[in-house]
C-alpha positions in Angstrom: 0.0 -0.3 0.1 1.3 3.6 -1.2 1.7 5.9 1.5 0.1 9.5 1.3 3.3 11.4 -0.2 4.1 9.1 -2.7 0.3 9.5 -4.4 0.8 13.0 -3.5 3.4 12.8 -5.5 2.1 11.0 -8.3 -0.7 12.9 -8.7 1.4 16.2 -8.4 3.4 15.0 -11.6 0.4 14.8 -14.1 -0.2 18.6 -13.7 0.4 21.2 -16.4 2.9 24.1 -15.4 0.1 26.4 -14.5 -2.0 23.9 -12.4 1.7 23.4 -10.5 2.1 27.0 -10.0 -1.4 27.0 -8.4 -1.0 24.0 -6.2 2.7 25.3 -4.8 1.2 28.7 -4.1 0.6 28.5 -0.3 0.9 32.1 0.7 -3.2 33.6 0.4 -5.7 32.9 -1.4 -5.5 31.5 -5.2 -7.9 32.5 -7.8 -8.7 29.7 -10.7 -10.6 31.0 -13.6 -11.3 28.0 -16.0 -14.1 26.3 -17.8 -15.8 23.0 -17.1 -13.9 19.9 -16.8 -10.5 21.3 -16.8 -9.4 20.5 -13.0 -10.4 23.2 -10.6 -11.4 20.8 -8.4 -8.4 18.6 -8.6 -5.9 21.8 -7.9 -8.0 22.5 -5.1 -7.8 19.2 -3.5 -4.0 19.1 -4.5 -3.2 22.2 -2.9 -4.8 21.4 0.2 -2.5 18.0 -0.3 0.6 20.2 -1.0 -0.2 22.0 2.4 -0.9 19.4 4.5 2.5 17.3 3.3 4.8 19.9 2.8 4.1 22.3 5.8 4.2 22.2 9.3 0.3 22.7 9.4 -2.7 20.6 10.5 -6.3 20.2 8.8 -7.5 21.9 12.0 -6.2 25.1 10.5 -7.2 25.0 7.0 -10.6 26.7 5.5 -11.6 25.4 2.1 
């Protein structure tokens, strides 16, 4: 069974350059404007995973 961090890394590698930029932006809010089916929800979930995986925070400190 894979651990959370390895699953996150696999999913992160599937993102394009602009999506990675949104996921990697952890200071302050991020606005993603795109049409239906373009991966906005995936970006949001991967951004949360990025913060939980790579920064010293807990899920109780996040508002999504």
